[in-house]
VOGU-3710 file (C-alpha; in Angstrom, 3 decimals, decimal comma):
1> xxxxxxxxxx> 11,236/7,793/-7,494  11,569/6,073/-11,259  12,597/8,912/-13,672  14,557/9,598/-16,718  16,045/6,725/-18,606  14,535/3,807/-16,056  11,370/5,124/-16,485  11,104/5,267/-20,005  12,562/1,789/-20,259  9,929/0,170/-18,017
11> xxxxxxxxxx> 7,489/2,189/-19,823  8,872/0,680/-23,190  8,469/-2,699/-21,401  5,165/-2,163/-20,639  4,233/-1,354/-24,083  5,821/-4,451/-25,522  3,141/-6,443/-23,354  0,315/-4,282/-24,158  0,777/-4,203/-28,229  1,598/-8,416/-27,727
21> xxxxxxxxxx> -2,026/-8,575/-26,592  -1,640/-8,486/-22,504  -3,884/-5,822/-21,441  -4,734/-6,596/-18,095  -2,300/-4,529/-15,707  -2,713/-7,618/-12,850  -1,662/-10,261/-15,815  1,259/-8,053/-17,215  2,680/-7,121/-13,258  2,201/-11,163/-12,764
31> xxxxxxxxxx> 4,135/-12,001/-15,770  6,828/-9,358/-14,888  7,142/-10,734/-11,360  7,913/-14,282/-12,514  10,678/-13,227/-14,637  12,234/-10,829/-11,899  12,192/-14,412/-10,202  14,103/-16,563/-12,652  16,252/-13,483/-13,233  17,012/-13,072/-9,616
41> xxxxxxxxxx> 17,468/-16,776/-8,941  20,144/-16,608/-11,355  21,466/-13,893/-9,560  21,593/-14,641/-6,381  22,857/-18,460/-7,095  25,819/-16,753/-8,720  26,338/-14,762/-5,724  26,369/-17,565/-3,139  28,684/-19,879/-5,761  31,344/-16,557/-5,178
51> xxxxxxxxxx> 30,683/-16,316/-1,563  31,202/-19,782/-0,901  34,445/-20,140/-2,850  36,014/-17,035/-0,926  35,203/-18,835/2,208  36,202/-22,110/0,753  33,456/-23,846/1,548  31,228/-26,196/-1,054  27,907/-24,902/-2,727  25,746/-26,833/-4,659
61> xxxxxxxxxx> 23,826/-24,987/-7,235  20,299/-25,447/-7,794  21,070/-25,673/-11,364  22,829/-28,875/-11,515  24,508/-30,404/-14,117  21,080/-33,038/-14,472  17,804/-31,591/-13,873  14,824/-33,588/-13,385  11,315/-31,896/-15,026  8,517/-33,940/-15,326
71> xxxxxxxxxx> 10,155/-37,257/-17,343  12,954/-35,272/-18,814  16,552/-34,661/-17,582  18,353/-31,793/-18,784  21,388/-29,833/-18,486  20,414/-27,128/-15,570  22,649/-24,890/-16,871  19,822/-23,627/-19,713  17,721/-22,718/-16,906  19,662/-19,651/-15,767
81> xxxxxxxxxx> 18,759/-16,284/-17,234  22,087/-15,344/-18,234  22,432/-18,866/-20,555  18,902/-18,552/-21,984  18,845/-15,117/-22,577  21,529/-15,380/-25,844  19,425/-18,567/-27,323  17,534/-17,565/-30,645  14,039/-16,273/-29,749  12,145/-19,803/-30,424
91> xxxxxxxxxx> 14,282/-22,167/-28,356  14,339/-19,254/-25,784  10,416/-19,495/-25,774  10,406/-23,066/-25,635  12,968/-23,420/-22,896  11,165/-20,899/-20,803  7,500/-22,756/-21,303  8,654/-26,210/-21,245  11,248/-26,446/-18,536  12,157/-22,923/-16,667
101> xxxxxxxxxx> 8,261/-22,780/-15,473  8,139/-25,963/-14,717  11,309/-25,548/-12,538  10,438/-22,776/-10,814  6,613/-24,532/-9,561  8,950/-27,494/-8,690  10,897/-25,572/-6,175  8,505/-25,703/-3,233  10,459/-28,532/-1,886  13,797/-26,824/-1,775
111> xxxxxxxxxx> 14,669/-25,018/1,678  16,902/-22,734/0,027  13,975/-21,094/-2,057  12,413/-18,842/0,305  9,675/-17,773/-2,471  9,262/-20,663/-4,479  5,862/-21,063/-2,853  4,441/-18,117/-4,331  5,359/-19,480/-7,760  3,888/-22,718/-7,025
121> xxxxxxxxxx> 0,534/-22,319/-9,393  2,603/-19,561/-12,174  1,231/-19,605/-15,741  3,413/-18,654/-18,213  1,032/-16,452/-20,453  3,721/-14,622/-23,051  1,737/-15,694/-26,478  4,945/-15,876/-28,654  8,806/-16,535/-29,177  9,382/-13,344/-30,319
131> xxxxxxxxxx> 7,641/-11,247/-27,715  9,723/-13,368/-25,209  12,356/-12,099/-26,852  11,862/-8,141/-26,215  10,795/-8,780/-23,022  14,147/-10,640/-22,072  16,401/-8,034/-24,165  14,096/-5,062/-22,300  14,271/-6,561/-19,019  18,260/-6,937/-18,986
141> xxxxxxxxxx> 18,176/-3,137/-20,381  16,589/-2,452/-16,902  18,759/-4,697/-14,436  21,703/-2,707/-16,444  20,676/0,629/-15,610  19,262/-0,406/-11,981  23,292/-1,928/-11,364  24,463/2,045/-12,907  22,142/3,728/-10,149  23,863/1,976/-7,749
151> xxxxxxxxxx> 20,599/2,671/-5,673  19,829/-0,011/-3,168  16,370/0,612/-3,491  16,102/0,924/-7,380  14,506/-2,457/-7,365  11,630/-1,471/-4,867  11,155/1,886/-6,899  11,080/0,004/-10,269  8,508/-2,153/-8,519  6,632/0,492/-6,831
161> xxxxxxxxxx> 6,236/2,284/-10,681  4,698/-0,662/-11,508  2,239/-0,966/-9,215  1,029/2,612/-9,670  -0,238/1,128/-13,359  -2,746/-0,996/-11,134  -5,553/1,726/-12,043  -8,653/-0,621/-11,540  -10,668/-1,568/-8,548  -11,076/-5,717/-7,603
171> xxxxxxxxxx> -14,278/-7,126/-7,314  -13,420/-7,343/-3,511  -13,502/-3,568/-3,429  -9,556/-3,420/-2,899  -7,612/-0,790/-4,798  -4,165/0,815/-3,870  -3,412/3,058/-1,214  -1,595/5,436/-2,532  2,499/5,256/-1,040  2,532/8,767/0,522
181> xxxxxxxxxx> -0,755/7,895/2,564  1,101/4,571/3,819  4,032/6,179/4,522  1,944/8,853/6,654  0,441/5,936/8,754  3,978/3,939/9,434  5,523/7,237/10,660  3,016/8,010/12,704  2,849/4,570/14,344  7,067/4,397/14,169
191> xxxxxxxxxx> 7,352/0,543/14,153  10,212/-0,666/16,673  12,736/-3,590/15,332  11,018/-5,936/17,797  6,904/-5,344/15,863  5,167/-8,426/14,676  3,535/-6,489/12,098  0,031/-7,780/9,952  -2,037/-6,547/7,400  -5,114/-8,602/7,282
201> xxxxxxxxxx> -5,904/-7,226/3,343  -2,663/-7,145/2,050  -2,571/-6,904/-1,412  0,681/-6,132/-2,936  2,072/-5,253/0,856  2,304/-1,852/0,444  1,943/-1,393/4,122  4,309/-4,043/4,876  6,879/-2,840/2,518  6,658/0,893/4,082
211> xxxxxxxxxx> 7,185/-0,470/7,908  10,307/-2,425/6,330  12,012/0,981/4,554  11,013/3,076/8,044  13,210/0,556/9,626  16,158/0,908/7,671  15,985/4,430/7,645  15,403/5,335/11,240  16,304/1,937/12,952  19,328/0,976/10,482
221> xxxxxxxxxx> 21,600/-0,121/13,679  19,326/-1,716/15,645  18,105/-4,002/12,870  21,162/-4,865/10,930  23,793/-5,057/13,414  21,818/-7,018/16,015  21,188/-11,044/14,891  18,584/-11,514/16,588  16,905/-8,549/15,272  17,804/-9,427/11,922
231> xxxxxxxxxx> 16,908/-12,511/11,917  13,426/-11,403/12,944  12,775/-8,798/10,652  14,009/-11,437/7,999  11,718/-14,357/8,667  9,327/-13,378/11,235  8,184/-9,749/11,941  5,994/-9,208/8,465  2,407/-10,823/8,322  0,344/-10,087/5,310
241> xxxxxxxxxx> -3,215/-12,091/4,153  -5,074/-12,007/1,031  -7,837/-14,018/-1,001  -6,712/-13,197/-4,311  -3,431/-15,050/-5,647  -2,066/-12,939/-7,968  -1,949/-10,258/-5,243  -0,117/-12,437/-3,036  2,710/-13,262/-5,522  2,820/-9,585/-6,442
251> xxxxxxxxxx> 2,744/-8,840/-2,321  5,721/-11,697/-2,549  8,014/-10,157/-4,516  7,975/-7,008/-3,243  8,811/-7,372/-0,086  11,579/-9,095/-1,875  12,493/-6,626/-3,892  12,679/-4,592/-0,706  15,363/-7,122/0,994  12,974/-9,082/3,227
261> xxxxxxxxxx> 13,976/-12,472/2,671  10,913/-14,609/3,887  7,656/-12,329/4,762  4,400/-14,927/5,759  2,668/-13,674/3,018  -0,334/-16,278/2,580  -3,789/-17,140/1,341  -6,800/-16,410/3,564  -9,951/-14,822/4,010  -9,132/-13,073/7,114
271> xxxxxxxxxx> -13,021/-12,474/8,316  -13,660/-16,187/8,645  -13,050/-18,521/10,874  -9,858/-19,843/9,025  -7,946/-16,980/10,208  -7,005/-18,556/14,002  -4,839/-15,351/14,614  -5,722/-14,059/18,032  -3,825/-11,571/20,706  -0,862/-11,947/18,317
281> xxxxxxxxxx> 0,221/-8,866/16,934  1,791/-5,352/18,072  1,004/-3,953/15,178  -1,620/-3,855/12,568  -1,698/-1,208/9,652  -4,227/-1,841/6,902  -6,846/-0,534/4,422  -9,451/-3,397/4,266  -11,910/-3,448/1,440  -14,750/-1,148/2,122
291> xxxxxxxxxx> -17,332/-2,801/-0,208  -16,500/-5,959/-0,668  -18,252/-9,311/-1,298  -19,152/-11,067/1,507  -20,167/-14,848/2,649  -21,875/-14,228/5,756  -22,352/-17,617/6,631  -18,630/-18,100/7,214  -17,747/-14,779/9,096  -16,296/-15,725/12,402
301> xxxxxxxxxx> -18,825/-15,829/15,420  -16,456/-13,979/17,214  -16,599/-11,069/14,930  -20,751/-11,084/14,787  -20,670/-11,043/18,806  -18,745/-7,791/18,144  -21,232/-6,442/15,603  -23,946/-8,130/13,803  -23,130/-6,814/10,306  -22,909/-7,730/6,899
311> xxxxxxxxxx> -20,279/-4,769/5,999  -16,653/-5,715/6,077  -15,303/-2,475/7,410  -17,018/-3,107/10,598  -15,673/-6,553/10,490  -12,226/-5,650/10,012  -12,322/-3,138/12,958  -13,821/-6,011/15,031  -10,983/-8,667/13,528  -8,661/-5,946/14,059
321> xxxxxxxxxx> -8,940/-5,933/18,022  -9,209/-9,825/18,248  -5,558/-10,037/16,396  -3,977/-7,519/18,200  -2,192/-8,421/21,667  -2,856/-5,945/24,352  -0,875/-2,865/24,176  -0,686/-3,529/20,535  -1,421/-0,590/18,303  -3,792/-0,516/14,605
331> xxxxxxxxxx> -3,760/2,382/12,393  -6,251/1,571/9,690  -8,066/3,902/7,031  -12,118/3,508/7,072  -14,911/4,922/5,030  -16,554/8,089/6,683  -19,628/6,167/7,179  -17,726/3,852/9,880  -17,384/7,599/12,256  -20,821/8,134/12,230
341> xxxxxxxxxx> -23,292/5,411/10,507  -26,166/5,173/13,053  -26,978/1,356/12,805  -26,300/-0,957/15,990  -23,403/-2,544/14,720  -21,712/1,067/13,585  -22,300/2,259/17,371  -20,954/-0,956/18,699  -18,034/-0,889/17,191  -17,188/2,600/18,317
351> xxxxxxxxxx> -18,118/1,869/21,509  -15,857/-0,885/21,470  -12,856/1,323/20,677  -13,876/4,232/23,108  -15,062/2,423/26,278  -13,153/-1,182/25,985  -10,010/0,356/24,831  -8,100/3,816/23,566  -9,179/5,550/20,781  -6,189/7,874/20,048
361> xxxxxxxxxx> -6,843/9,611/16,940  -9,025/10,267/13,677  -7,330/11,947/10,567  -10,243/13,035/8,499  -9,339/12,855/4,716  -10,606/14,380/1,563  -12,538/12,875/-0,708  -9,932/13,024/-3,748  -7,271/11,228/-1,838  -8,109/7,947/-3,334
371> xxxxxxxxxx> -8,807/8,946/-7,270  -8,569/7,876/-10,009  -9,607/4,436/-8,392  -12,666/5,921/-5,856  -13,942/9,122/-4,361  -14,834/8,070/-1,278  -13,907/10,065/1,957  -12,035/8,183/4,360  -10,373/8,997/7,897  -7,547/7,006/9,242
381> xxxxxxxxxx> -8,281/5,386/12,993  -5,454/4,860/15,321  -5,873/2,623/18,285  -4,178/0,764/20,963  -5,752/-2,811/22,209  -6,435/-2,162/25,904  -8,877/-4,501/26,948  -10,210/-2,838/29,664  -10,507/1,112/28,295  -8,385/4,045/28,646
391> xxxxxxxxxx> -9,771/6,780/26,031  -9,242/10,109/27,682  -9,375/12,512/24,584  -9,199/11,797/21,074  -7,195/13,598/18,507  -8,889/15,083/15,462  -7,182/16,517/12,484  -8,854/18,113/9,236  -6,525/17,347/6,223  -7,341/19,222/3,997
401> xxxxxxxxxx> -4,284/18,733/1,480  -2,268/16,102/1,048  0,731/17,159/-1,792  -1,160/16,058/-4,807  -4,439/17,855/-6,290  -7,636/16,150/-5,557  -8,968/15,596/-9,042  -8,274/12,599/-11,049  -5,510/13,623/-12,265  -3,575/13,960/-8,997
411> xxxxxxxxxx> -0,403/16,032/-9,952  1,608/17,107/-7,207  1,195/21,028/-5,329  2,854/22,693/-2,714  -0,266/22,332/0,265  0,760/19,211/2,101  -0,592/18,237/5,912  1,216/15,328/6,170  4,133/16,616/7,632  2,034/18,281/9,990
421> xxxxxxxxxx> -0,179/15,508/10,840  2,975/13,403/11,700  4,519/16,029/13,919  1,730/17,233/15,673  0,194/13,505/16,441  3,886/12,457/18,053  3,340/15,927/20,243  -0,053/15,006/21,168  0,768/16,718/24,727  0,892/20,080/23,125
431> xxxxxxxxxx> -2,271/19,761/21,485  -4,432/20,367/24,821  -4,500/24,130/24,403  -5,531/24,200/20,569  -9,246/25,655/19,838  -11,800/23,976/17,895  -11,256/26,617/14,984  -7,844/24,774/14,178  -6,891/22,152/12,012  -6,394/19,765/14,860
441> xxxxxxxxxx> -7,768/19,663/18,570  -8,515/17,263/21,255  -11,602/16,072/21,993  -12,537/14,676/25,524  -13,989/11,135/25,944  -17,292/12,117/27,698  -18,357/14,680/24,739  -18,068/11,818/22,386  -20,020/9,631/24,387  -22,402/12,176/25,168
451> xxxxxxxxxx> -22,832/12,781/21,230  -23,761/8,948/20,599  -20,062/8,201/20,152  -20,159/10,282/16,922  -16,724/10,391/15,404  -17,347/12,620/12,620  -15,085/15,978/12,852  -17,729/18,129/11,507  -19,522/17,388/15,154  -16,677/18,921/17,072
461> xxxxxxxxxx> -15,160/21,483/14,540  -16,453/25,067/15,029  -16,397/27,578/12,135  -14,978/31,026/12,679  -17,274/33,454/11,077  -15,220/36,484/10,009  -17,379/39,930/9,892  -17,195/41,460/6,169  -18,408/45,419/6,181  -20,065/46,390/3,040
471> xxxxxxxxxx> -20,322/50,414/1,900  -23,371/51,763/1,699  -25,896/51,004/-1,665  -25,554/54,680/-2,220  -21,951/54,485/-2,761  -22,314/50,862/-4,806  -25,060/52,318/-6,735  -23,024/55,613/-7,476  -20,417/53,347/-8,639  -21,899/51,173/-10,978
481> xxxxxxxxxx> -23,530/54,682/-12,363  -19,876/56,090/-13,062  -18,903/52,264/-14,690  -21,778/52,907/-17,057  -20,970/56,263/-18,011  -17,144/55,217/-18,956  -18,898/52,429/-20,544  -21,032/54,541/-22,784  -18,599/56,541/-23,475  -16,301/54,319/-24,864
491> xxxxxxxxx> -18,926/52,729/-26,797  -19,548/56,065/-28,538  -16,102/56,459/-29,250  -15,555/53,377/-30,833  -18,644/53,933/-32,861  -17,014/57,309/-34,165  -14,003/55,424/-34,921  -15,967/52,747/-37,047  -17,948/55,779/-39,201
//
């Protein structure tokens, strides 16, 4: 959580961008991403040089004495953040614009630069030398404060705070999934060190980052003290795809700031034939776009066989089933319409989840969870791909509070069902005796089938009406007359005082 001095410094940096004319939050975060990358390139190079010197092994810096950029050869040292941040504003601007940006864009072939591919089409948008000078000074201050905090995840928290400023939905229906909802889903799934994790609509990589954090907190020994698991965690575990290149860059940087060296974050229309992934992943976590624009002609025919529709939320469910390996699990957010929609496609996908696989849980969330971005009612579906059924009882939970007010302000409150959801989900065997009037309960598969595969919690929840006894009418009227007499007496006394 970002507070105090660090929060004030980030807000000040944001203000520099805002007053300088960059008012689109995506542009601001993208430019910050590039500059953080440039800063980290220098820091990483210095660290590797020191480590090599201590071990007595040779090291070749990427900031060589002679670096060729375009048709010019320059001294590579001036490309280092620690060098150019001391230049006068005009010279710094010229060096960053003419040399540093082309340099990071040309690092793609450098095998030691795991993140260079995300910077290949970077565009430098800072308009003036003075503004760049202010930004670099402000970022130096932020890095100094982070160093004093000595918090390993300060970088990740800074980036999360920046991402929280993305308050507008994109044209494809994407909006930021609240971090605590992501964490709830990850805690429910409890990822293991050997998972192959994917988010086919990854945006800023929030789900992948949360899996990374969960493993650090709960499986640290297994992940980081086992060479094979560490290599898997750094290079093969995380896969994210999106159609927004800006989001991909931000997502890749988000993973980097959380300590994952080489995630697979790539441009891909997951619903199209260009997505070859089948029977591959052990865990999918996603909040796919609900009302995104869709080119029906390029949608994979495999998905249309499962449910012939233009609704992206249904097609993504079919996609998750295709991408999961047998035994693979999925937790995804869907709009409420998926639970009870009566179209052929809606029924088909629900039937597939229940009859051909194992549907485990439906967590119904209140409509304010995604405010201020959207007021849509949503639910979390949890299922396992089996290919041959396995649904016995489906666990339902009626979330009423998530720790924040359900209005546009979303201020923290005491009521929070999330810890209870995670605890009950992990102990579903103990839910069998719960009555339908409680917040969570199990519903047998056959009952769901008899209801046309309807997954709306209201279809199964029972409301307990408590009888209220009122006094007789004569007593109520007598009490009203007594009150009226008191009011009249008081008015007469008041009139006497005025006269």
